[in-house]
Structures are given as C-alpha cells and as structure tokens.
TORKOL-4160 file (C-alpha; in steps of 0.2 Angstrom, whole numbers, padded with zeros to 4 digits, m for minus):
85
<pt num="1" X="0310" Y="0009" Z="0452"/>
<pt num="2" X="0305" Y="0025" Z="0446"/>
<pt num="3" X="0289" Y="0035" Z="0454"/>
<pt num="4" X="0275" Y="0040" Z="0444"/>
<pt num="5" X="0265" Y="0055" Z="0449"/>
<pt num="6" X="0245" Y="0053" Z="0446"/>
<pt num="7" X="0230" Y="0062" Z="0450"/>
<pt num="8" X="0214" Y="0052" Z="0455"/>
<pt num="9" X="0197" Y="0060" Z="0460"/>
<pt num="10" X="0190" Y="0056" Z="0478"/>
<pt num="11" X="0173" Y="0060" Z="0486"/>
<pt num="12" X="0177" Y="0073" Z="0500"/>
<pt num="13" X="0171" Y="0062" Z="0514"/>
<pt num="14" X="0183" Y="0048" Z="0507"/>
<pt num="15" X="0198" Y="0061" Z="0506"/>
<pt num="16" X="0195" Y="0066" Z="0524"/>
<pt num="17" X="0196" Y="0048" Z="0529"/>
<pt num="18" X="0212" Y="0046" Z="0520"/>
<pt num="19" X="0218" Y="0061" Z="0529"/>
<pt num="20" X="0214" Y="0055" Z="0547"/>
<pt num="21" X="0221" Y="0038" Z="0543"/>
<pt num="22" X="0237" Y="0044" Z="0535"/>
<pt num="23" X="0240" Y="0055" Z="0550"/>
<pt num="24" X="0235" Y="0039" Z="0563"/>
<pt num="25" X="0248" Y="0028" Z="0553"/>
<pt num="26" X="0261" Y="0044" Z="0553"/>
<pt num="27" X="0263" Y="0040" Z="0533"/>
<pt num="28" X="0260" Y="0052" Z="0518"/>
<pt num="29" X="0244" Y="0052" Z="0509"/>
<pt num="30" X="0254" Y="0045" Z="0495"/>
<pt num="31" X="0260" Y="0031" Z="0504"/>
<pt num="32" X="0244" Y="0026" Z="0512"/>
<pt num="33" X="0237" Y="0024" Z="0494"/>
<pt num="34" X="0253" Y="0015" Z="0489"/>
<pt num="35" X="0249" Y="0004" Z="0502"/>
<pt num="36" X="0232" Y="0002" Z="0498"/>
<pt num="37" X="0232" Y="m0002" Z="0481"/>
<pt num="38" X="0248" Y="m0015" Z="0485"/>
<pt num="39" X="0234" Y="m0025" Z="0497"/>
<pt num="40" X="0221" Y="m0024" Z="0484"/>
<pt num="41" X="0231" Y="m0030" Z="0471"/>
<pt num="42" X="0237" Y="m0045" Z="0483"/>
<pt num="43" X="0220" Y="m0048" Z="0489"/>
<pt num="44" X="0215" Y="m0048" Z="0470"/>
<pt num="45" X="0229" Y="m0061" Z="0464"/>
<pt num="46" X="0224" Y="m0072" Z="0480"/>
<pt num="47" X="0206" Y="m0073" Z="0475"/>
<pt num="48" X="0211" Y="m0078" Z="0458"/>
<pt num="49" X="0222" Y="m0091" Z="0464"/>
<pt num="50" X="0209" Y="m0098" Z="0475"/>
<pt num="51" X="0197" Y="m0099" Z="0460"/>
<pt num="52" X="0210" Y="m0108" Z="0450"/>
<pt num="53" X="0212" Y="m0120" Z="0463"/>
<pt num="54" X="0195" Y="m0123" Z="0466"/>
<pt num="55" X="0192" Y="m0124" Z="0447"/>
<pt num="56" X="0205" Y="m0138" Z="0446"/>
<pt num="57" X="0199" Y="m0145" Z="0460"/>
<pt num="58" X="0180" Y="m0148" Z="0454"/>
<pt num="59" X="0187" Y="m0153" Z="0436"/>
<pt num="60" X="0197" Y="m0167" Z="0445"/>
<pt num="61" X="0184" Y="m0173" Z="0457"/>
<pt num="62" X="0181" Y="m0192" Z="0456"/>
<pt num="63" X="0164" Y="m0196" Z="0446"/>
<pt num="64" X="0150" Y="m0208" Z="0452"/>
<pt num="65" X="0159" Y="m0223" Z="0444"/>
<pt num="66" X="0176" Y="m0220" Z="0452"/>
<pt num="67" X="0166" Y="m0218" Z="0469"/>
<pt num="68" X="0157" Y="m0234" Z="0466"/>
<pt num="69" X="0173" Y="m0244" Z="0462"/>
<pt num="70" X="0183" Y="m0236" Z="0477"/>
<pt num="71" X="0168" Y="m0242" Z="0489"/>
<pt num="72" X="0169" Y="m0259" Z="0481"/>
<pt num="73" X="0187" Y="m0260" Z="0484"/>
<pt num="74" X="0185" Y="m0254" Z="0502"/>
<pt num="75" X="0171" Y="m0268" Z="0505"/>
<pt num="76" X="0182" Y="m0281" Z="0499"/>
<pt num="77" X="0197" Y="m0277" Z="0509"/>
<pt num="78" X="0186" Y="m0276" Z="0524"/>
<pt num="79" X="0180" Y="m0295" Z="0520"/>
<pt num="80" X="0199" Y="m0300" Z="0518"/>
<pt num="81" X="0205" Y="m0293" Z="0535"/>
<pt num="82" X="0190" Y="m0297" Z="0544"/>
<pt num="83" X="0193" Y="m0307" Z="0559"/>
<pt num="84" X="0212" Y="m0304" Z="0558"/>
<pt num="85" X="0212" Y="m0291" Z="0571"/>
C-alpha cells in the first residue's frame, strides 16, 4: 500500500506530548499518528455497529400485546403442570 504524506497543524502542547509518547514507545511521530488514527477509526466503527445493533434491538422489542400474550401462555403452562413436580 502506498504511503501518502500529509501536513497537520497541532497546538504546541499537543505536539510536545506526541514527542514524549513517541520516544517512550520507541516509534516515529508518523507511526504514532498512524496508530492513533487506526485506533480512532476502529473505535468509531465499533460505536457505529453498537448503535446499529441497539437500534435494531429496540425496533424488534416485543410490544405490550406480545408481553401480555406471553404472560398468559406462561400462566396456562404453569396450571397444566401444577402438581406434576
């Protein structure tokens, strides 16, 4: 995969933190930015998936009529097996 160079502007305090962290991790600043962006993108995609799952789950949740019917079936089943145990 081809690498593309880009320029970004940072506040000086953030740049200094990047410098320190890159030295601690023994990676170049460029590599640190790549790692940070990969992590950010992965977190964003995970959140998008999580939100989609929650939305689908909410849309498929049973309504009150289904809950009522399910409870009636459970009561009926309990009465049928009452005393068998």
